[in-house]
C-alpha positions as CSV (number, residue, x, y, z in Angstrom):
1,M,-0.7,0.0,0.0
2,R,0.8,3.5,-0.5
3,A,1.9,5.8,2.6
4,V,3.2,9.4,3.1
5,V,6.8,8.7,4.7
6,L,9.1,11.4,6.1
7,H,13.1,11.2,5.0
8,G,13.9,14.1,6.3
9,D,14.3,17.7,6.8
10,R,11.0,19.6,4.1
11,H,11.2,15.5,2.7
12,V,8.5,13.6,2.5
13,A,7.6,11.0,-0.2
14,V,4.3,8.4,-0.8
15,D,6.4,5.7,-0.7
16,E,5.2,1.2,-1.1
17,V,5.2,0.1,2.6
18,P,3.6,-2.9,4.4
19,D,0.0,-3.7,4.5
20,A,-1.7,-2.5,7.1
21,R,-2.4,-5.0,9.9
22,L,-4.9,-5.8,12.6
23,P,-2.3,-4.3,15.8
24,G,-4.0,-6.3,18.2
25,P,-7.6,-8.3,19.2
26,D,-8.9,-5.6,20.3
27,G,-7.7,-3.3,17.1
28,A,-8.6,-2.6,13.6
29,V,-7.9,-2.1,10.0
30,V,-9.0,1.1,8.5
31,R,-9.2,1.5,4.9
32,V,-8.5,5.2,4.2
33,E,-11.3,6.9,2.3
34,R,-9.8,10.8,3.5
35,T,-7.1,12.4,5.2
36,A,-5.4,15.8,6.1
37,I,-1.9,17.5,6.5
38,C,-2.5,19.3,10.1
39,G,-0.6,22.2,11.2
40,S,1.4,20.6,13.8
41,D,2.4,17.7,10.7
42,L,4.8,20.6,10.1
43,H,7.1,20.3,13.1
44,L,7.7,16.6,11.7
45,Y,8.1,18.2,8.2
46,H,10.7,20.6,9.4
47,G,12.6,18.5,11.6
48,L,11.8,19.3,14.7
49,Q,10.6,16.1,16.5
50,G,9.9,12.5,14.6
51,A,12.8,10.8,12.7
52,P,13.2,9.4,9.4
53,G,10.4,6.7,8.5
54,V,7.6,8.1,10.4
55,H,4.3,7.4,7.9
56,L,2.3,10.3,8.9
57,G,-0.7,12.2,9.7
58,H,-3.2,11.7,12.6
59,E,-6.3,13.2,10.6
60,F,-8.2,10.4,8.9
61,A,-11.9,8.5,8.3
62,G,-13.0,5.5,6.4
63,V,-14.3,2.2,5.9
64,V,-13.4,-0.7,9.3
65,E,-12.0,-3.5,6.6
66,E,-10.9,-5.8,9.2
67,V,-11.5,-6.1,13.4
68,G,-10.0,-8.4,16.4
69,A,-11.8,-10.9,18.6
70,E,-12.1,-8.3,21.1
71,T,-13.3,-5.8,19.2
72,H,-17.4,-5.3,19.3
73,R,-18.7,-2.0,19.1
74,V,-16.9,-1.2,15.4
75,R,-17.4,-3.5,12.9
76,K,-16.5,-4.5,9.5
77,G,-17.7,-2.5,6.7
78,D,-18.3,0.8,9.5
79,R,-17.7,4.0,8.3
80,V,-15.4,5.6,11.1
81,L,-13.2,8.4,12.0
82,V,-10.6,8.0,14.3
83,S,-9.1,10.3,17.3
84,G,-5.6,11.3,16.6
85,V,-4.7,10.7,19.9
86,I,-5.0,7.5,21.7
87,G,-4.3,5.4,25.0
88,C,-4.1,2.0,25.7
89,G,-8.5,1.7,25.7
90,R,-8.4,0.0,28.9
91,C,-8.1,2.1,31.7
92,T,-10.6,4.3,33.6
93,A,-9.6,7.2,32.0
94,C,-9.5,5.9,27.9
95,M,-12.9,4.2,28.7
96,G,-14.2,7.8,30.4
97,R,-13.0,9.2,26.4
98,D,-9.8,11.0,28.1
99,P,-6.7,9.2,26.4
100,V,-4.7,12.1,27.4
101,L,-4.4,10.7,31.3
102,C,-4.5,7.3,29.8
103,R,-2.6,5.2,33.1
104,N,-1.2,2.7,30.4
105,G,1.7,4.6,28.9
106,G,0.2,8.2,28.2
107,P,-0.9,9.3,25.0
108,K,-0.1,8.3,21.8
109,V,-0.6,10.1,18.8
110,F,-0.9,8.6,14.9
111,G,2.1,9.2,12.5
112,T,4.8,10.6,15.0
113,N,6.8,8.2,15.2
114,T,7.5,4.6,14.0
115,A,5.8,2.6,16.6
116,L,1.9,4.0,15.4
117,D,1.9,4.7,11.5
118,G,-0.3,7.6,10.8
119,G,-3.3,8.0,8.4
120,Q,-1.9,9.7,5.2
121,A,-1.5,6.6,3.5
122,E,-4.4,3.9,1.9
123,A,-4.9,1.7,5.1
124,V,-4.2,2.3,8.7
125,S,-3.3,0.2,12.0
126,V,-5.8,1.2,15.0
127,P,-5.2,-0.2,18.0
128,A,-8.6,0.0,20.9
129,A,-10.9,0.5,18.2
130,D,-14.1,0.1,20.1
131,A,-12.5,3.1,22.2
132,F,-10.9,5.1,19.6
133,A,-13.4,4.8,16.2
134,L,-16.4,6.3,15.9
135,P,-19.1,5.3,13.4
136,I,-19.6,8.4,11.2
137,P,-23.3,9.4,12.8
138,D,-25.9,10.2,9.9
139,G,-26.0,13.9,9.2
140,I,-21.8,13.6,8.8
141,S,-20.1,13.9,5.5
142,V,-16.4,12.2,5.2
143,E,-14.7,15.6,5.0
144,Q,-16.5,16.8,8.5
145,A,-15.3,13.9,9.9
146,V,-11.9,14.0,9.0
147,L,-12.2,17.1,11.1
148,L,-13.8,15.6,14.3
149,T,-10.5,13.4,14.5
150,D,-8.3,16.6,16.1
151,I,-8.1,19.8,14.9
152,L,-12.2,21.4,15.5
153,P,-12.1,18.7,18.8
154,T,-8.9,21.5,19.7
155,G,-10.6,24.7,18.7
156,Y,-13.6,23.6,20.4
157,L,-11.5,22.4,24.0
158,G,-9.5,26.0,23.8
159,A,-12.2,27.8,23.3
160,Q,-13.7,25.7,26.4
161,R,-10.7,26.0,28.5
162,A,-10.1,29.7,28.4
163,D,-13.4,30.4,30.5
164,I,-15.6,32.4,28.3
165,R,-18.2,34.3,29.4
166,P,-21.2,36.3,27.8
167,G,-19.8,39.6,26.7
168,S,-15.9,38.5,27.6
169,T,-13.1,40.0,25.2
170,V,-11.3,37.6,23.4
171,A,-8.2,37.1,21.2
172,V,-7.1,34.7,19.1
173,I,-3.6,34.3,17.7
174,G,-2.9,32.0,14.8
175,L,-5.8,31.7,12.2
176,G,-4.5,28.7,10.3
177,P,-7.3,26.1,11.0
178,V,-7.1,25.4,14.5
179,G,-7.5,29.3,15.4
180,V,-10.3,29.6,12.7
181,F,-11.7,26.6,14.9
182,A,-11.6,28.2,18.3
183,L,-12.8,31.2,17.0
184,Q,-15.9,29.8,15.7
185,C,-16.2,28.1,19.4
186,A,-15.3,30.7,21.0
187,Q,-18.1,32.7,19.2
188,L,-20.5,30.0,20.9
189,Y,-20.0,31.5,24.1
190,G,-21.3,34.6,23.6
191,P,-18.4,37.0,23.8
192,S,-18.8,41.0,23.0
193,R,-15.4,41.3,20.9
194,I,-13.2,38.7,19.4
195,F,-9.9,40.3,18.3
196,A,-8.2,37.6,15.7
197,V,-4.4,37.8,14.6
198,D,-1.9,37.0,12.3
199,R,0.6,38.1,9.2
200,V,-1.6,36.2,6.3
201,A,-4.0,38.9,4.7
202,D,-5.9,36.2,3.2
203,R,-6.3,35.0,6.9
204,L,-7.5,38.2,8.6
205,A,-10.2,38.6,5.7
206,R,-11.2,35.1,6.5
207,A,-11.5,36.0,10.3
208,E,-13.5,39.0,9.4
209,A,-16.1,38.1,7.5
210,L,-16.6,35.2,10.5
211,G,-17.6,38.5,12.7
212,A,-14.1,39.3,14.6
213,E,-11.7,42.3,14.5
214,P,-8.5,41.1,12.2
215,V,-5.5,42.3,14.3
216,D,-2.5,42.3,11.6
217,A,0.8,41.4,13.1
218,T,3.7,41.8,10.9
219,E,5.2,45.0,11.8
220,V,3.5,45.3,15.3
221,S,3.5,42.7,17.8
222,A,-0.4,41.1,19.0
223,A,0.5,42.0,22.4
224,R,0.8,46.2,21.7
225,R,-2.1,45.9,19.4
226,I,-4.5,44.5,21.5
227,L,-3.5,46.4,24.2
228,E,-3.8,49.7,22.3
229,L,-7.4,48.2,21.0
230,T,-8.6,47.7,24.3
231,G,-6.9,50.4,26.1
232,G,-4.2,49.2,27.2
233,R,-6.2,46.5,29.8
234,G,-5.4,43.4,27.3
235,V,-8.5,40.7,26.9
236,D,-10.4,38.5,29.0
237,A,-9.4,35.6,26.9
238,V,-6.5,34.0,24.6
239,I,-6.3,31.1,23.2
240,E,-2.9,30.7,21.5
241,A,-2.9,28.5,18.0
242,V,0.6,28.8,17.1
243,G,3.0,27.5,19.5
244,T,6.2,29.5,18.8
245,D,7.7,31.0,21.9
246,A,6.9,34.6,20.7
247,T,3.2,34.1,20.3
248,I,2.6,32.4,23.6
249,K,4.1,35.3,24.9
250,D,2.6,37.9,23.0
251,A,-0.9,35.6,24.4
252,I,0.7,35.9,27.9
253,F,1.0,39.8,27.7
254,A,-2.4,40.5,26.0
255,A,-4.3,38.8,28.5
256,A,-5.7,41.4,31.2
257,P,-5.8,41.4,34.5
258,G,-7.5,38.1,35.6
259,G,-7.8,36.6,32.5
260,T,-7.1,33.3,31.0
261,V,-4.4,32.2,28.3
262,S,-5.4,29.1,26.6
263,V,-2.5,27.4,24.6
264,I,-3.3,24.8,21.9
265,G,-0.5,25.6,19.5
266,V,2.0,23.0,20.1
267,N,5.2,23.8,21.5
268,M,8.5,21.2,23.0
269,N,10.7,24.0,24.4
270,F,11.6,22.3,27.5
271,E,13.4,25.8,28.2
272,F,10.5,28.5,27.2
273,P,11.2,31.6,29.0
274,F,7.7,31.9,31.1
275,P,7.0,35.6,32.1
276,L,6.3,34.7,35.2
277,P,6.7,37.8,37.3
278,L,3.3,39.1,34.6
279,A,1.6,36.2,35.1
280,L,1.6,36.6,38.8
281,M,0.4,40.5,39.5
282,R,-2.2,40.0,36.5
283,R,-3.5,37.0,38.7
284,L,-3.3,35.3,34.8
285,T,-4.7,31.0,34.4
286,F,-2.3,29.7,32.2
287,R,-3.7,26.3,30.3
288,V,-2.1,23.9,27.3
289,T,-4.4,21.4,26.1
290,L,-3.7,18.6,24.1
291,A,-7.2,17.5,22.6
292,S,-8.3,14.6,24.6
293,V,-10.3,13.9,21.3
294,P,-13.1,11.6,21.9
295,S,-14.6,13.7,24.9
296,T,-15.5,16.4,22.7
297,W,-17.5,14.1,20.2
298,E,-21.1,14.4,22.8
299,A,-20.6,18.1,21.9
300,L,-19.3,18.4,18.2
301,V,-21.2,16.1,16.0
302,P,-24.7,17.7,17.0
303,L,-23.4,21.2,16.4
304,V,-21.9,19.6,13.2
305,A,-24.9,17.6,12.5
306,S,-27.1,20.6,12.6
307,G,-25.0,23.1,10.2
308,R,-24.1,25.5,13.5
309,L,-20.4,24.5,12.8
310,Q,-19.6,24.1,8.7
311,P,-15.7,22.6,9.1
312,E,-15.4,21.4,5.9
313,E,-14.8,25.1,4.8
314,V,-11.7,24.7,6.3
315,F,-10.4,23.2,3.0
316,T,-8.9,24.9,0.5
317,H,-7.1,22.0,-1.4
318,R,-8.3,19.1,-2.6
319,L,-5.6,16.7,-3.6
320,G,-5.0,13.1,-4.4
321,L,-2.2,10.8,-1.5
322,S,-0.3,10.9,-4.8
323,E,0.1,14.4,-4.5
324,A,0.9,14.5,-0.7
325,V,4.2,16.2,-1.5
326,E,2.9,19.3,-3.1
327,G,0.5,19.5,-0.3
328,Y,3.3,19.4,2.0
329,R,4.8,22.1,0.1
330,V,2.1,24.1,-0.7
331,F,0.6,24.2,2.9
332,D,4.1,25.1,4.5
333,A,4.7,27.9,1.9
334,R,1.3,29.4,3.2
335,T,0.8,30.3,-0.8
336,D,-2.2,30.1,-3.2
337,G,-5.0,30.4,-0.1
338,V,-3.8,27.5,1.8
339,L,-5.4,27.1,4.8
340,K,-6.0,23.1,5.0
341,V,-4.7,20.4,2.7
342,L,-7.6,16.9,2.3
343,L,-6.0,14.4,0.6
344,D,-8.2,11.5,-0.9
345,P,-6.2,7.7,-1.4
346,S,-7.9,6.6,-3.8
347,R,-6.1,9.0,-5.9
């Protein structure tokens, strides 16, 4: 079968690899119908984590082709979406839909190491399928299903953990797909103003069309502009959806006294220079989130099925799996108006 394989810094290829096999009696093999490139995949693409040989991708949906003897909720022929983050599937945390708190080895993310192959492939092995694969409900398209595997839940949890209340002021820093979803989910809580921060013109225009106030951080820092726009006070809630040291510090400096900073951007810097005196004097709440994806499905599936959220609008580029190299290049360069790339393994 074919899969997108990491070979080095900014070097991926669509390679022939061994067919996906049952990972155990509680697992399943899923033939992938659609998969996507995520912003966090770029951390591997840039050589910041991972190693050559990783089969990439943690956002995918498809059809179950085979199940193990101990798999009962998911059946052969089911169309399913799969959480990008999984655990053992047996402990109390996993059974409670919170694999990030898995008590047997902690969380694992598809397509980030050679121990758990990713979903940018024709098929994928899914451990603990009953816990982490969800039959696609009526009213949910396969494109919407792909977005329920990681980035829509991440945006939702970013907003939920930002303590947004009716009338709050909010800033979303970073308007990639996760930031767009964080913006849309923040609106569910009734804020009075949402500032949307980025440096890419078409992303700012998209956020403005969604009802946010665009803030261009090309020449002036996001924190400075937000402070200017709020009379020096800052905002009640900041959702950071980039993950760089600079944008996380901007988020902290942009928060008003008593505010909450909710980080959903991926940052792997153990030496991050946290401005603790500022957080202390402003009595800030700081949260960082790796999404327990299954915990969000009960809330998000009805919102998508009813049309209250229309996440598939983030897909600007639809390519075949054979075109994945070009998909990564365009997504990394942020050219051609790209926001999110969808891959079709049948092509």
